[in-house]
C-alpha positions, 0 to 999 in steps of 0.5 A: 375100737382100737387106737389105730382104727380110731386114729385113722378115722380122726386123722385120715391124712396122717400115716398111722406108722408115722404116728406110732413113730412119733408117739414112741419118740415122745415116750423117749423124751423127744420134742416136737421140733427135734422130731420134725427136723431130725427124725424125718426118716422115722416119721415119714417127713411129718411136719410140726403141725402134724406131729402136734395133731398126733400128740393131741389125738393120743391125749384125746384118746387117753381121756376117752378111754379113762372116761369110758372106764369110769362110766363102765365102773359106775354102771357095774356098781349099780348092777345094771351092766 
């Protein structure tokens, strides 16, 4: 499963394009208040709560992928995969 499919299931009320815009702005160092006030045209008028949900969801996704990699590595080391 890809992040965008997972995100649409996890946060169906938030536009995926706005979510990608928020994540890109965060990579550039923008803060949540800055994004919600001054980058509304890029995010589709997302508010601070929605922006925080996007950031939290990305962190959750990253943890899931890290855990998945760890589990697969452990299974491969046991030659059971």
